[in-house]
C-alpha positions in Angstrom: 4.1 -2.9 -12.7 6.6 -0.6 -14.3 5.9 -2.0 -17.7 2.3 -0.9 -17.2 3.3 2.6 -16.0 2.3 1.9 -12.4 4.4 2.7 -9.3 5.5 -0.6 -7.7 4.6 -1.2 -4.0 7.3 0.0 -1.5 8.9 2.3 -4.1 7.5 5.7 -3.5 8.1 9.1 -5.2 6.8 11.0 -2.2 6.7 10.6 1.6 3.2 12.0 1.8 1.1 10.3 -0.9 1.3 7.3 -3.2 1.5 9.0 -6.6 1.3 6.7 -9.6 -0.1 3.8 -7.7 -3.2 1.8 -8.7 -4.4 2.5 -5.1 -3.4 6.1 -4.4 -5.3 6.3 -1.2 -3.2 3.7 0.6 -0.6 4.4 3.2 2.9 5.3 2.0 5.1 2.3 2.8 8.4 2.6 1.0 11.4 4.8 1.1 13.1 4.2 -2.3 12.5 7.1 -4.7 12.0 5.9 -8.2 9.4 7.4 -10.5 7.1 6.1 -13.2 5.9 8.7 -15.6 2.5 8.6 -14.1 3.8 9.0 -10.6 6.1 11.9 -11.3 3.4 13.6 -13.4 0.8 13.3 -10.6 3.4 14.7 -8.1 4.2 17.8 -10.1 0.5 18.5 -10.9 -0.2 18.3 -7.1 2.5 20.9 -6.6 0.8 23.4 -9.0 2.5 22.6 -12.3 1.4 21.1 -15.6 3.4 19.0 -17.9 4.1 20.9 -21.1 6.2 18.2 -22.8 7.7 14.9 -22.0 10.6 12.8 -23.4 12.5 9.7 -22.4 16.1 8.8 -22.9 18.4 5.9 -22.1 21.7 5.8 -20.4 22.9 3.4 -23.0 22.9 6.1 -25.7 25.1 8.2 -23.3 27.5 5.3 -23.0 27.6 5.0 -26.8 28.5 8.6 -27.2 31.1 8.5 -24.4 32.9 5.5 -25.9 35.9 6.6 -28.0 35.9 3.9 -30.7 33.9 0.9 -29.5 33.8 -2.2 -31.6 30.9 -2.4 -34.1 29.1 -5.1 -32.1 29.3 -3.0 -28.9 27.9 0.1 -30.7 25.1 -2.0 -32.2 24.3 -3.6 -28.8 24.2 -0.2 -27.0 22.1 1.3 -29.8 19.6 -1.6 -29.6 19.5 -1.3 -25.8 18.8 2.4 -26.1 15.5 1.6 -27.8 14.1 -0.9 -25.3 11.1 0.8 -23.8 11.6 -0.3 -20.2 15.3 0.7 -20.4 14.3 4.3 -21.0 15.6 5.3 -17.6 15.8 9.1 -17.9 12.6 11.1 -17.8 12.6 14.7 -19.1 9.6 16.9 -18.2 9.1 20.5 -19.3 6.8 22.1 -16.7 4.7 25.2 -16.7 3.0 26.8 -13.7 -0.6 25.8 -13.6 -2.8 28.9 -14.0 -4.6 29.9 -10.9 -8.0 29.6 -12.6 -7.3 25.9 -13.5 -6.7 24.8 -9.9 
């Protein structure tokens, strides 16, 4: 489900509502807090914000930068892993307050 940008069952980003789910009206069932982009975006919009910009990053690129002098094959592997779409595990949102007339 993550590959399609949907929030998996039993992995919630809120204790109140199922944000990012294909069935948002269903009962909240999970307690693990992981977010899809759709789930986090719906959550912040519901709190009165709008997403001004979005970017993703990978922890692999951080490991690559943190390594002093890794072997070439390790650097290549970390660089390749940093470009795998489902391994982009850091989401960065720039939020703006939603104008009162848009609510």
